C-alpha positions in Angstrom: -0.1 0.0 -0.1 1.3 3.2 -1.1 1.7 5.7 1.7 -1.0 8.6 1.9 -1.3 11.9 2.7 -3.4 13.8 5.3 -3.9 17.4 5.9 -4.9 18.8 9.4 -5.3 22.2 10.8 -4.7 23.7 14.1 -7.4 23.8 16.5 -5.9 26.1 18.9 -2.4 27.3 20.3 -0.3 26.6 23.3 0.2 29.8 25.3 3.1 28.7 27.8 5.9 30.0 30.3 8.3 27.4 28.9 9.6 28.6 25.4 12.7 26.3 25.2 12.7 22.7 24.5 13.4 21.2 28.0 12.9 17.6 28.5 12.2 17.3 32.1 9.9 19.2 35.0 6.5 19.6 33.2 4.8 18.6 36.2 3.9 21.9 37.4 3.7 24.0 34.2 0.3 25.3 33.6 -0.6 26.2 29.7 -3.3 27.5 28.1 -4.6 26.4 24.8 -6.4 29.1 23.1 -9.0 27.9 20.4 -9.0 29.2 16.4 -12.1 30.2 15.0 -14.3 29.0 14.1 -14.0 27.6 17.1 -15.4 28.8 20.7 -17.1 28.0 23.9 -19.7 26.0 22.3 -16.7 23.7 21.2 -15.9 23.1 24.7 -19.1 23.0 26.4 -19.3 20.5 29.2 -15.3 19.7 29.0 -15.3 20.9 32.8 -17.2 18.0 33.9 -13.8 16.4 33.5 -10.8 16.0 35.3 -8.3 15.3 32.7 -7.8 16.2 28.9 -5.9 14.2 26.0 -4.0 16.9 23.7 -2.6 16.0 20.5 -0.5 18.3 19.2 2.5 19.4 16.7 6.5 19.5 17.3 6.2 22.1 15.0 10.2 23.5 15.8 11.8 20.0 14.7 12.9 20.3 11.2 11.9 17.7 9.0 15.5 16.6 8.2 15.9 15.9 12.1 13.1 13.2 11.9 14.1 9.6 12.9 12.6 6.8 11.2 14.4 3.7 12.9 16.2 2.9 16.3 18.4 5.3 18.3 19.4 5.7 21.7 16.4 7.7 24.0 18.0 11.0 24.8 21.7 9.9 23.2 22.4 8.4 26.4 24.5 5.2 25.9 23.4 3.6 29.1 19.8 3.0 27.4 19.5 0.4 24.7 19.0 1.5 21.1 15.2 1.1 20.3 13.1 2.2 17.4 11.5 5.4 17.2 7.9 4.3 17.9 9.5 2.6 21.2 10.1 6.0 22.9 8.0 9.5 22.8 10.6 11.3 21.1 9.6 14.9 19.4 11.9 14.3 16.4 9.8 11.4 15.1 7.9 10.8 11.4 4.7 12.7 11.6 6.0 15.1 14.8 3.0 14.5 16.8 2.9 14.7 20.5 0.1 13.4 22.7 -0.2 14.3 26.3 -2.9 13.6 29.2 -3.0 16.7 31.4 -5.1 17.9 34.3 -7.7 20.3 33.6 -7.6 23.2 35.7 -9.9 25.4 33.8 -12.4 26.2 30.9 -12.8 30.0 30.2 -14.9 31.1 27.0 -12.6 29.8 24.2 -9.2 28.7 26.3 -8.5 25.5 28.1 -6.1 26.0 30.7 -4.4 22.8 31.9 -1.7 21.4 34.0 1.3 19.1 32.8 0.9 19.8 28.9 4.7 19.2 27.9 4.5 21.4 24.9 6.2 24.9 24.4 4.6 28.3 24.2 3.0 28.6 20.3 2.8 24.7 19.7 -0.2 24.3 17.4 -2.6 21.8 19.0 -4.3 19.6 16.7 -6.9 17.9 19.2 -8.3 17.6 22.3 -10.2 14.9 24.3 -11.6 14.6 27.3 -9.4 11.7 29.3 -12.0 8.6 30.2 -11.2 6.0 32.6 -12.7 3.2 30.3 -9.7 4.1 28.0 -7.1 3.4 30.0 -5.4 -0.1 29.5 -7.7 -3.2 30.6 -4.8 -5.1 31.5 -1.6 -4.6 33.7 1.0 -2.3 32.1 4.5 -3.2 31.8 7.4 -1.1 30.5 11.3 -1.6 30.3 13.4 -0.4 33.0 15.5 2.3 31.2 11.9 4.2 30.3 11.1 4.4 34.2 14.8 6.3 34.5 14.2 8.3 31.5 11.0 9.7 33.2 12.4 10.2 36.8 12.5 14.1 36.5 10.1 14.7 33.5 6.8 15.6 35.8 
């Protein structure tokens, strides 16, 4: 099957105090997602009933020639194994998509305030979904030891 291309449009933009690409300490970062027209307060009606949202965003500052398609060591750490790009959550992935489950702090008109969104100021947001517990894994979760080490200071 030939590769297909799709066009997506940003639904909003992140406003955050973090403007530098830094890998750690995202837990206390509060950010605001401002929806773009034609989206407005009607688009987020009822969202405030949820404690968490899932935000899909674009790592728009990753240059296309910096994208990884195969294996590499996460964060270039020689102590960690070389694993495929789909076995890590790196920003320089083929479609440069980010996904983060965040605490929903507030909904204010056409703005969504979240805590723990690992996206920097000006990042395009492609989608926001309420986090439903029924979509969580239905079986025990496992992950390799190196990934726990990587995440030690992330949040």
